[in-house]
Phi, psi and omega in degrees: 000137181289163177301316180300320179294321178300313180299313183297320184282329185268326192236354185291128175258120185305328183267333191238008179092212185290320184285133180288155176280136180276137178279091183244136176231127182286128179244106187294343179286345181223025183250155175217149168269124176246120180246126183259129172051054177279058194243159186303318184299338178260325196246359182242151175299339178279349185285153184290341181262001185305320178302335181266324187250349189304315180298318181293318178299316182290315181300323182271353182063036189299316185300313179290322181294321177297320178297321177297319179294318177301310184297314183291324179292319177297317180296323181282345177081019177270162179295141175241127188230133178251130172249096186272173180231118178228147171237132177255166181309323181296331181291338180280001177260006178304143184274344181205163179178162179284177185298321180287323174303315180300316180297316181299317179292321183295323184265000179073030182294132177062023184288137171230155183287333185187156173297336186248357185240123181261016177303125178076003184285317185300121180081001179282175178296335179278345184286160175287152175302137187301325181289345179268344186301322177301330179276319185283325185258032182272004180083358181244329180293138179272118176255109184287166169296158186288141164278154192251333178237279180228315188265172182273009181297337182259007175231189187256024182303309183299318177301312181299318179295315180298318182293338177266002181072025183273134173228356175237134183236130168263113192252130180209171177119207189232155343261154192304311186270002184241266184293321181294312180295321179294320176296317178303310183299316182291318181297320177296318178297332180275000174096010178274149167273133187229126171255129175260134179269106193291334179254018173241031175210162180202177185204165177298144171244112187228168180305331179289341178148177181265109182298329180293314179296322177299319182294319182303321179299314181289325176304317183298326179283327194254315188288156177283345176193149177234094189253160170272166175302318180301320179294319178295315181299321178300317179293317182291324185271350184258004185240000000 
């Protein structure tokens, strides 16, 4: 039997292709919604990255879907956790960085004056989208320290999840092929079950390629589930 035949006979999933579907069940007693970078610079026409991500954000309905996820998660009583992205003046003195890091620093993405000073923060590109603030600033949502490049290795996300007894993560936010994928990879390595909400994320579209499409391929290989917002809402509202 050929290699291709072996793959087809052993692993082909009629609905999902070669990769088998994972038997995952959402348990609200140990689940959390984790939203990455729900900030103006990514999700608003006023944001500095809108020329790169705007079409993808709009096509996926990300802004509205994130609000639905916030509301349903609060109603269901699960933990809601934000992993934000901020840059302070000291971060602009880094001696090296990749091309996207350079771009973020050059355009002032997520810039704040200081870790302790909120001067100019309200309504800035680093601020949260205004429609999310009632959910994020309710005194219950966990706002982690900022991640600095893409993954959560530089913030306290994993600690906060462990302290809340969370072992399942509903993952959404920006950007699909960068911070979301990096968070997904690290959380899986840390032993969490992770569902990615495919229409509550988006990515840059550049001459080198469509970051969103690239991310979807890797999500399918890595995540325990790749759900739509509607599927997540059904699970949250039926339990």
